[in-house]
N, CA, C and O atoms as a GROMACS GRO file, in nm:
protein
  268
    1UNK      N    1   0.085  -0.115   0.000
    1UNK     CA    2   0.000   0.000   0.000
    1UNK      C    3   0.090   0.122   0.000
    1UNK      O    4   0.197   0.122   0.061
    2UNK      N    5   0.047   0.227  -0.068
    2UNK     CA    6   0.130   0.346  -0.081
    2UNK      C    7   0.041   0.470  -0.086
    2UNK      O    8  -0.068   0.468  -0.144
    3UNK      N    9   0.089   0.576  -0.026
    3UNK     CA   10   0.017   0.703  -0.031
    3UNK      C   11   0.119   0.816  -0.046
    3UNK      O   12   0.221   0.818   0.022
    4UNK      N   13   0.089   0.909  -0.136
    4UNK     CA   14   0.172   1.028  -0.152
    4UNK      C   15   0.121   1.134  -0.056
    4UNK      O   16   0.002   1.168  -0.055
    5UNK      N   17   0.211   1.187   0.024
    5UNK     CA   18   0.172   1.286   0.126
    5UNK      C   19   0.278   1.396   0.132
    5UNK      O   20   0.354   1.404   0.228
    6UNK      N   21   0.284   1.481   0.028
    6UNK     CA   22   0.390   1.582   0.021
    6UNK      C   23   0.389   1.683   0.135
    6UNK      O   24   0.493   1.742   0.164
    7UNK      N   25   0.276   1.705   0.198
    7UNK     CA   26   0.270   1.802   0.308
    7UNK      C   27   0.299   1.738   0.444
    7UNK      O   28   0.298   1.807   0.546
    8UNK      N   29   0.324   1.608   0.446
    8UNK     CA   30   0.349   1.534   0.571
    8UNK      C   31   0.474   1.450   0.557
    8UNK      O   32   0.467   1.327   0.565
    9UNK      N   33   0.587   1.511   0.538
    9UNK     CA   34   0.709   1.435   0.513
    9UNK      C   35   0.777   1.389   0.641
    9UNK      O   36   0.866   1.304   0.635
   10UNK      N   37   0.739   1.441   0.754
   10UNK     CA   38   0.801   1.400   0.880
   10UNK      C   39   0.698   1.353   0.980
   10UNK      O   40   0.590   1.410   0.992
   11UNK      N   41   0.733   1.247   1.052
   11UNK     CA   42   0.648   1.204   1.162
   11UNK      C   43   0.544   1.100   1.130
   11UNK      O   44   0.463   1.067   1.217
   12UNK      N   45   0.541   1.047   1.008
   12UNK     CA   46   0.439   0.947   0.976
   12UNK      C   47   0.486   0.805   1.006
   12UNK      O   48   0.403   0.715   1.020
   13UNK      N   49   0.615   0.784   1.017
   13UNK     CA   50   0.668   0.649   1.041
   13UNK      C   51   0.610   0.589   1.169
   13UNK      O   52   0.608   0.653   1.274
   14UNK      N   53   0.565   0.466   1.157
   14UNK     CA   54   0.509   0.396   1.272
   14UNK      C   55   0.361   0.421   1.293
   14UNK      O   56   0.300   0.362   1.383
   15UNK      N   57   0.302   0.507   1.212
   15UNK     CA   58   0.158   0.534   1.224
   15UNK      C   59   0.079   0.416   1.170
   15UNK      O   60   0.126   0.346   1.080
   16UNK      N   61  -0.040   0.392   1.224
   16UNK     CA   62  -0.122   0.283   1.172
   16UNK      C   63  -0.183   0.321   1.037
   16UNK      O   64  -0.215   0.437   1.012
   17UNK      N   65  -0.199   0.222   0.952
   17UNK     CA   66  -0.273   0.239   0.826
   17UNK      C   67  -0.412   0.187   0.856
   17UNK      O   68  -0.429   0.067   0.878
   18UNK      N   69  -0.510   0.274   0.857
   18UNK     CA   70  -0.645   0.240   0.902
   18UNK      C   71  -0.744   0.244   0.786
   18UNK      O   72  -0.741   0.336   0.704
   19UNK      N   73  -0.832   0.144   0.779
   19UNK     CA   74  -0.942   0.143   0.683
   19UNK      C   75  -1.073   0.138   0.759
   19UNK      O   76  -1.074   0.115   0.880
   20UNK      N   77  -1.181   0.159   0.690
   20UNK     CA   78  -1.316   0.150   0.748
   20UNK      C   79  -1.330   0.238   0.871
   20UNK      O   80  -1.389   0.196   0.971
   21UNK      N   81  -1.276   0.359   0.865
   21UNK     CA   82  -1.283   0.450   0.979
   21UNK      C   83  -1.425   0.500   1.000
   21UNK      O   84  -1.489   0.548   0.907
   22UNK      N   85  -1.473   0.488   1.122
   22UNK     CA   86  -1.602   0.543   1.161
   22UNK      C   87  -1.574   0.677   1.228
   22UNK      O   88  -1.519   0.680   1.338
   23UNK      N   89  -1.611   0.788   1.164
   23UNK     CA   90  -1.577   0.919   1.219
   23UNK      C   91  -1.645   0.949   1.353
   23UNK      O   92  -1.596   1.031   1.430
   24UNK      N   93  -1.755   0.883   1.380
   24UNK     CA   94  -1.825   0.906   1.507
   24UNK      C   95  -1.751   0.841   1.624
   24UNK      O   96  -1.728   0.905   1.726
   25UNK      N   97  -1.714   0.714   1.607
   25UNK     CA   98  -1.646   0.642   1.716
   25UNK      C   99  -1.494   0.651   1.705
   25UNK      O  100  -1.421   0.615   1.797
   26UNK      N  101  -1.448   0.700   1.590
   26UNK     CA  102  -1.303   0.711   1.561
   26UNK      C  103  -1.234   0.574   1.573
   26UNK      O  104  -1.122   0.564   1.621
   27UNK      N  105  -1.305   0.471   1.528
   27UNK     CA  106  -1.249   0.336   1.526
   27UNK      C  107  -1.246   0.286   1.382
   27UNK      O  108  -1.321   0.332   1.296
   28UNK      N  109  -1.158   0.191   1.357
   28UNK     CA  110  -1.146   0.132   1.225
   28UNK      C  111  -1.061   0.007   1.233
   28UNK      O  112  -1.034  -0.044   1.342
   29UNK      N  113  -1.020  -0.041   1.118
   29UNK     CA  114  -0.938  -0.162   1.111
   29UNK      C  115  -0.795  -0.124   1.074
   29UNK      O  116  -0.772  -0.062   0.970
   30UNK      N  117  -0.700  -0.161   1.157
   30UNK     CA  118  -0.559  -0.138   1.127
   30UNK      C  119  -0.514  -0.249   1.032
   30UNK      O  120  -0.522  -0.367   1.066
   31UNK      N  121  -0.467  -0.210   0.914
   31UNK     CA  122  -0.426  -0.310   0.814
   31UNK      C  123  -0.276  -0.302   0.783
   31UNK      O  124  -0.227  -0.376   0.698
   32UNK      N  125  -0.204  -0.214   0.852
   32UNK     CA  126  -0.061  -0.203   0.830
   32UNK      C  127  -0.001  -0.095   0.918
   32UNK      O  128  -0.072  -0.025   0.991
   33UNK      N  129   0.131  -0.082   0.911
   33UNK     CA  130   0.205   0.021   0.984
   33UNK      C  131   0.292   0.093   0.883
   33UNK      O  132   0.368   0.030   0.809
   34UNK      N  133   0.283   0.224   0.879
   34UNK     CA  134   0.354   0.304   0.780
   34UNK      C  135   0.503   0.307   0.809
   34UNK      O  136   0.546   0.330   0.922
   35UNK      N  137   0.580   0.284   0.705
   35UNK     CA  138   0.725   0.297   0.713
   35UNK      C  139   0.765   0.434   0.662
   35UNK      O  140   0.691   0.497   0.586
   36UNK      N  141   0.879   0.481   0.703
   36UNK     CA  142   0.925   0.612   0.661
   36UNK      C  143   1.016   0.606   0.540
   36UNK      O  144   1.039   0.500   0.484
   37UNK      N  145   1.066   0.720   0.502
   37UNK     CA  146   1.156   0.732   0.387
   37UNK      C  147   1.274   0.637   0.401
   37UNK      O  148   1.334   0.626   0.508
   38UNK      N  149   1.305   0.570   0.295
   38UNK     CA  150   1.411   0.469   0.283
   38UNK      C  151   1.374   0.336   0.350
   38UNK      O  152   1.430   0.233   0.314
   39UNK      N  153   1.285   0.337   0.443
   39UNK     CA  154   1.238   0.212   0.503
   39UNK      C  155   1.098   0.179   0.453
   39UNK      O  156   1.053   0.065   0.466
   40UNK      N  157   1.030   0.276   0.394
   40UNK     CA  158   0.893   0.251   0.352
   40UNK      C  159   0.850   0.332   0.232
   40UNK      O  160   0.732   0.332   0.197
   41UNK      N  161   0.942   0.402   0.168
   41UNK     CA  162   0.905   0.480   0.051
   41UNK      C  163   1.027   0.517  -0.030
   41UNK      O  164   1.140   0.517   0.020
   42UNK      N  165   1.004   0.549  -0.156
   42UNK     CA  166   1.112   0.586  -0.246
   42UNK      C  167   1.154   0.731  -0.232
   42UNK      O  168   1.267   0.767  -0.264
   43UNK      N  169   1.064   0.815  -0.184
   43UNK     CA  170   1.094   0.956  -0.163
   43UNK      C  171   1.039   0.998  -0.027
   43UNK      O  172   0.961   0.926   0.034
   44UNK      N  173   1.081   1.113   0.018
   44UNK     CA  174   1.038   1.161   0.151
   44UNK      C  175   0.888   1.188   0.157
   44UNK      O  176   0.830   1.188   0.266
   45UNK      N  177   0.823   1.212   0.043
   45UNK     CA  178   0.680   1.244   0.046
   45UNK      C  179   0.590   1.125   0.007
   45UNK      O  180   0.474   1.144  -0.027
   46UNK      N  181   0.646   1.004   0.011
   46UNK     CA  182   0.567   0.883  -0.015
   46UNK      C  183   0.582   0.788   0.104
   46UNK      O  184   0.694   0.754   0.143
   47UNK      N  185   0.471   0.747   0.160
   47UNK     CA  186   0.472   0.650   0.269
   47UNK      C  187   0.409   0.521   0.219
   47UNK      O  188   0.320   0.523   0.135
   48UNK      N  189   0.457   0.409   0.271
   48UNK     CA  190   0.402   0.281   0.229
   48UNK      C  191   0.399   0.182   0.344
   48UNK      O  192   0.460   0.204   0.449
   49UNK      N  193   0.327   0.074   0.322
   49UNK     CA  194   0.313  -0.030   0.423
   49UNK      C  195   0.281  -0.162   0.356
   49UNK      O  196   0.215  -0.165   0.252
   50UNK      N  197   0.326  -0.269   0.414
   50UNK     CA  198   0.280  -0.401   0.374
   50UNK      C  199   0.142  -0.422   0.432
   50UNK      O  200   0.111  -0.370   0.539
   51UNK      N  201   0.059  -0.498   0.363
   51UNK     CA  202  -0.074  -0.529   0.414
   51UNK      C  203  -0.064  -0.634   0.524
   51UNK      O  204  -0.002  -0.739   0.504
   52UNK      N  205  -0.123  -0.606   0.637
   52UNK     CA  206  -0.120  -0.698   0.751
   52UNK      C  207  -0.262  -0.743   0.781
   52UNK      O  208  -0.330  -0.683   0.864
   53UNK      N  209  -0.306  -0.845   0.716
   53UNK     CA  210  -0.442  -0.895   0.734
   53UNK      C  211  -0.454  -0.984   0.857
   53UNK      O  212  -0.394  -0.956   0.961
   54UNK      N  213  -0.531  -1.090   0.843
   54UNK     CA  214  -0.559  -1.180   0.955
   54UNK      C  215  -0.434  -1.247   1.010
   54UNK      O  216  -0.432  -1.285   1.127
   55UNK      N  217  -0.330  -1.263   0.928
   55UNK     CA  218  -0.208  -1.329   0.976
   55UNK      C  219  -0.142  -1.248   1.087
   55UNK      O  220  -0.066  -1.303   1.167
   56UNK      N  221  -0.171  -1.119   1.094
   56UNK     CA  222  -0.117  -1.034   1.200
   56UNK      C  223  -0.225  -1.004   1.303
   56UNK      O  224  -0.198  -1.004   1.424
   57UNK      N  225  -0.346  -0.979   1.257
   57UNK     CA  226  -0.455  -0.938   1.347
   57UNK      C  227  -0.488  -1.046   1.450
   57UNK      O  228  -0.499  -1.017   1.569
   58UNK      N  229  -0.504  -1.169   1.406
   58UNK     CA  230  -0.547  -1.277   1.496
   58UNK      C  231  -0.446  -1.301   1.608
   58UNK      O  232  -0.485  -1.304   1.724
   59UNK      N  233  -0.316  -1.320   1.577
   59UNK     CA  234  -0.220  -1.338   1.688
   59UNK      C  235  -0.212  -1.216   1.781
   59UNK      O  236  -0.195  -1.230   1.902
   60UNK      N  237  -0.225  -1.096   1.722
   60UNK     CA  238  -0.222  -0.976   1.806
   60UNK      C  239  -0.339  -0.974   1.903
   60UNK      O  240  -0.323  -0.946   2.021
   61UNK      N  241  -0.459  -1.005   1.852
   61UNK     CA  242  -0.576  -1.008   1.939
   61UNK      C  243  -0.563  -1.112   2.050
   61UNK      O  244  -0.601  -1.088   2.164
   62UNK      N  245  -0.509  -1.228   2.016
   62UNK     CA  246  -0.490  -1.331   2.117
   62UNK      C  247  -0.390  -1.286   2.225
   62UNK      O  248  -0.412  -1.305   2.344
   63UNK      N  249  -0.281  -1.227   2.180
   63UNK     CA  250  -0.178  -1.180   2.273
   63UNK      C  251  -0.227  -1.068   2.362
   63UNK      O  252  -0.184  -1.055   2.477
   64UNK      N  253  -0.316  -0.985   2.310
   64UNK     CA  254  -0.364  -0.871   2.388
   64UNK      C  255  -0.492  -0.902   2.464
   64UNK      O  256  -0.551  -0.814   2.526
   65UNK      N  257  -0.535  -1.030   2.459
   65UNK     CA  258  -0.654  -1.069   2.534
   65UNK      C  259  -0.784  -1.034   2.466
   65UNK      O  260  -0.891  -1.039   2.528
   66UNK      N  261  -0.778  -0.996   2.338
   66UNK     CA  262  -0.898  -0.956   2.265
   66UNK      C  263  -0.964  -1.066   2.186
   66UNK      O  264  -1.047  -1.037   2.101
   67UNK      N  265  -0.932  -1.190   2.210
   67UNK     CA  266  -1.002  -1.298   2.140
   67UNK      C  267  -0.916  -1.394   2.073
   67UNK      O  268  -0.965  -1.488   2.011
   0.00000   0.00000   0.00000
């Protein structure tokens, strides 16, 4: 997954990549973690992430007591 964010070149590394955001509850599904320049993008204004589906979600939920 990749997003161009020229106005946000600093501070995005480690942020969650969220889909299905509900603006009322401010909850959604985390599907990845954004990497920074050189670790997650070709330029400083591009952020990217590997998709982390059920292979990551299920073990995380079990480890955190969420099911």
